[in-house]
N, C-alpha and C positions, 0 to 999 in steps of 0.2 A: 541067261537064255529066256527066262520068263519075262524079263523086262523088255527084251527085243520083241517077243511075241505080242506083248501088250501094246507096244507102239505100232506094230504091224497092222493090228486090227483096231482101228480107231473109228469112232462115230463120225459120220459125215454130217456137216452142217445142213440144216434144212434150207430151202430157198429163202431169199430175202422177201419179206412181206412189204409191199409198197402201197401205202395209203395216201392218195393225192386228193385231199379235200379242198373245200372252198377257201379255208383260211390257213391250212398247214399241210406240209409234206412230211410224212413220217416213214422211216425205214427201220425195220426190226428183223433180227435173225436169231433163231433159237437152234439148239442142238440137244439131242437126247443122249445123256450119258449117266452111267451109274444109277439107273432106275428113275431118273427125273429129267425134266427139261431145264435147260439153262439158257438164259439170255446172254448171247455172246457178243452182240453188236446192236447198236441203235443210234440213230441220228435224226434230227428234225430241223425244220426251218419254217418260219411263218411266211405265208404268201403275202407279198406286198399288196396293200389295198388298191393301188393304182393299176394292177394287172388282173384283179379278180374278175372283172367283167369284160376283159379283152381276151378272147380265146387264143389268138396267135401269141400274144405277149405271155399268157399263162403257160402255154406249151414251151416257149423259149425259156421261161423261168424254170420249168420242170427239168429240161435238158441240162442246163448249166448247174442248177442246184443239186440235182441228183449226182452228177459227176463229183461235185465238191463233197457231198455227204459220203459217197462211197470211198473217197480218198481219206477222209478223216475218221471214219467210223470203224475201221478194222474189220470190215466184212470179209467173209470167206467166200471166194468165188464171185460170180456175177449172175448166177441163176436167180430168177425172181418170179414171184407171183403178184400180179397187179390186181387191185380192186377196181372194178368198174365204178368210177365216181358216181355218187348218188345223184349229182346234178344232171348226169346224162341219162339216168334211168327213168322209165315210165312203168308204173306198176298198176296192174288191173286184176281184179278177181273175176274169174269166169266160172260158170257152171255148164258143164258139158256132159253129154251122154257117156256112159262108161265104154271105153274102147282100149285097145292095146296101145303100146307106146308109139309105134309107127303111125297108126291111124290118128292118134292125138296130135302128133307133130304135123301131119298133113292138114288137119282141121283147124289148127290154131290161127293161121293167117286169116282164114275166113271168119272165124269167130271174133278176131280182133279188129276187123274192118269197122271204121267209124268210132272205135273206142280209144284210139290212140291219136296223139297230135301229129304223128308221122305215118307215112305210108309203110305198112308192114313189109312190103317187098324191098324196102330200103333199110330195113332194121335188122339188127342182130337180136335174136329172140331166145329167151330161156324160159323154162317153166318148172314149177314144182307142183306135184300132186299133193294137196294138203290132206285130202281124205275123201271119204264117201259121205254124201249128203242125200237127203230126199227132197225132191221138189215135185209138186203135183203128183204125189204118191209114187214117184218113180225114182230109182236110185241113180244118182249122177255123181260126177267128180267135181270137187271144188279145186279149181286150178288157180295157182298164183302165176300170172303171166307177166313177164318183164321184158322190156325191149329198150334198145338204145340205137341211136343212129349209127349205121355201119360206117359212115364216113368219119364220124367223131371217134369211134373205136379205132379205126385204122390210123387216124392221126395220133392217137395216144400211143399205139404200138410203134409207130414210126419214131415218135419222140423218145420212147424207151430204148429203141435201138440206137439212136444218136447219143443217148446217155450211157451207152456201153452196157446195158442190161441184156441178159440172155433170158427172155421171157419164156417160161415153161408153162405158164397157165394164167388164166384170168378168173376171178371169182366175184360174185356179187357180195355186197356188204352184209346182207342178212346172213348168208352162209358163213362168212368169215367170223361174225360175232358169235353165232351159235356154235361154230367149231371151237372158238376160243374158250368159251365157258363150258363146253362139253368136256374139255380136258380137266376142268376144275371140279365140276359136279360129277364125280365118278361112282358114287354109291348106287346100288340098285334102286333105292327109294327115290333117288333124284330123277329117274326116268319117268316117275309118276307125277312129278311136279310141273305145273304149267307156268312158265316164266313169260313175262311181258318185258322185252328189252326196249328201253326208251333211249334212243340215241339223239340227243339234242345237240345239233351242230350249229354252224354259223348262220346258215341261210334257211335251214329246214330241220324238222324232226322226223326221224324214221322210227317206225314202230314194228317190232317183230314179236309175234307170239309163237312160242315153241314148247313142245313137250319132249324132253330129251333132245334128240338131234332132229326131230321132225318139225319143220316149220309149218305152222297152221294159218298164219296171217302175216301179211306184209303191207304196210301202208306208208305213205309219205305225207306229212303235214306241213304246209307252208308257213311254219312258225319256228323261228330259231333265235340264236343269240343276237343277231343284228337287229331283230325286231324289238327285243328287250332293251338293247343298248339305245336304240332310237327313242324308245319310250322314256328312258331315263334322261336322255339329252333334252327332249322336249319338256318333260315335266320339271326338270331342275334347271333349265335355262343354261345349258352348257353345250359345247361342241361335241360331235359324235365321238371323236377320239378321246376327249376328256372323260366322257361317260363310260367308254369302254375300259379305260384304265381304272376308273373308280370301281367298276364292277369286279375287275380282276383283283384289285387290292382288297376290296371288301371280302371276296371269297377266300383269299389267302389269310386275312386276319381272322375270319371266322374259323378257319381250319386250325389256326394256331391256338385258338381258345377251346377247342374240343378236347375232352379228356383223352389221355393216352390210350391207344387201342389195346384191347385185350391181347396179350401175347399168346400165340398159338404155334404149335409145331407143325409146319406146313406139310410134312410128309405123313402125318398121322391121319388115318381115315376118320377117326372120331372127331377131329377138329374141323372138318370141312364146313359145318354149319356156322362155325365161328370165324371162318376165314374171311368173310365179308362182315363189316360192322353194319348193323342195321340202323336205318334212319328212324329217329323217334317221331312217329307220326301221331302218337297219342290217339290211337284209333278206338272208336266206340261204335259198336253195332247198334242198330235200331232197337226200339223198345221190345222186350221179350227175347232179344237175341243175345248171344254170348258176347261179353266184352272182350275185345281183342287188343291187347297191349303188348308190344314187343319189348322184351327185357334186354339188359346189357347193351344199351344203345350208344354206339359211337360211330360216326360216319366217315372218319378219316378221309376227308375230301381231298381229291387230287388237284393238280393244277399248278399255278405259278407260285413259287415260293418267293416272298419278298426279301430283297436285300435290306440290310439294316439301314442303309442310307435312304432307301425309298420310304421305309416306315417312318423314319425321323423327319423326312421332308414334309409329309402331310400330317404326321402325328397319328399314332394308332388310335387315340381317343377320337380324333377328328373323323377318321375313316369309319370307325364303328358308329359314331354319332350320326353319320349320314345313312346308315343302314335302313332305318324306318322309312326315310324319304325315298330311297331306292326301291324298297318293296312296294310302297304305295304307287310309285310311277309304273312299276311293272305289273300291277294287279290286272289291268284289262288284258294284257298280252298273255299273262299266265292263266287267266280265266279262260281265254280262248283255247289255249293248249289243253287245259283240263277237259273242256267240252269235247274237243276232238279225240282225246284219248279215251274218254268215256264212250264215244260213238264206236271207236275201234273195239273196245271191250264188249259192247253190246252186240256188235256184228259177230264177233267170235263166239260169244256165248249162245247166240241165236243159231249160228251155223253148226256148232258142236255143243249141243245142250248137255252132254254127259258130264261136263266139268267146267268150272270157271277158272279165271286167272288166279293163281296163288300168290304171286309176288311180282313187284316191279324191280327191274334192275336197270339203273341209270348208267349210261355210258356216254362217251362224247365229251367234248371240251366243256360244255355247259353243265356237266354233272358236278363240277366243283362248286356250283351255286347251291349251298346247303339249304338256305331258307326256301328257295324255289322248289327244290326236290321234296322237302318236307311238306310244303303246301300241297303239291300235286298228290303225294301219297295220302295225306290226310283227307283231301276232298274226294279222292277215289275210294277211300276206305280200304286201302291195301297195304300190306307190309312192303317195305322197300329197302333196297340195298344199292350202294354205290359199287359198281363192278370194278374189281381190280384184277386185270389179266395176269398180273405178276404174282398173285398170291400162292400159286403152286409151283412157282419157279424156284430152282435152287438159289439159296441166298448168296452164294459166291458168284460174283459177276465182275467182268472187266469194264462194264458200262458205267461211266461216271455221270455226274449230274449235268455236265456240259451237253449231254445228248438230249436233254429235255426230260429225262426220267430221274425222279427222286424217289428211291426205294423206301424212304421214310413215310411216304404218303401213297394213297391209292392213285392209280394211273388210268382212269376210265377212258381217257382220250386215245390210249394206245390199243384198245381192244381189236380194232380192225387190222392194224399192221401186224400185231402179234398173232392174231387168228389166222391171217394169211400164211404166215410162216409155219405155224403149228400144223395146219392142214386138218383133215378129218381125224376124228378120234380113232386110235388104233393103228394109224399109219406112222411109221418111224423110218428114218433114213439112216440105218446102220449098214455100212458097206465096207468091204475090204479095199484099202487104198495102197 
């Protein structure tokens, strides 16, 4: 009788999180059961280079590939939450007089006039009230305003329908990332920590500053993995695709040479600070300031795991030997990224002077580039971590490595897809079926 009752009341799977980026399509689905979330399905595919800059071809790829991934990924149902692709979004910070929600909604199109590359009347708009600020001795609202072409959004929704997805929501990338890690940082003290999420993607870098679940800053920086790969190709005299593969191999080889991560019990509250391995930034404060050095540093870089044949093909020593040349070639681009990140931090700290950024959390495909992340952290003088959205997931999973997820390494590129499926902190989908 008890067994029948247990089967009668079973947890319902959360909607499928669909992250359609510039270089990859990722689908992930979680379910809350026995006091923890469990990853029950995941699948991914790279976006072919020849369709990345062709909107029609990219949507056709999305339709066909999503159907294929749904068929092979053991997903439960077809309900899905889509991420508005970052390439569609325009982000602008505005300062407006304090007013109620309805008045703010009415005023936003007027405030956005001339500040967006598209007509606000043709845009789908979203906003976040970051907080109260003072300008000219008057209290105002700091608004993070986001807009996307309504036509482009409708095209994506149409493509999702043709892919047999039942779209139950759309979310912005910033909220998906913050939701994802809100499930991981669950202690009361975590609500007082200011995190700067650095999502280094293929074509751009997105920066989100958040304290707890409150987003305080969102910016897009036009520097991404393609710029780094192009710099390597030019600096080392090779083709773009060769440079891309060299960077992928180098990142994977570096990860294989990092010491084994500290073992932690993922369900223990006391282990949460150890659940991410810190990057060794070797940080030193200025003269007269306290020296800041993070201990127990292992970064468990996520990303592509090399097959034995690939390692033997180029030779591990040969790949590692090219590391210094790759870093030198990337220096101008990485330096530009550091400058832009520092500007973001300065803007945040000027706007909200009560507290600075406490740590960087790297997510996105480029987070597997250990040397680059370490340099950024060192030059900004901040502690840094590679974000692993799976760290608080139950270890039992039916998701194999063929999905693109290797549980032996951090998976920073899956933060958006998993965050979309997890949804806001405190929301669980347990229903009677």
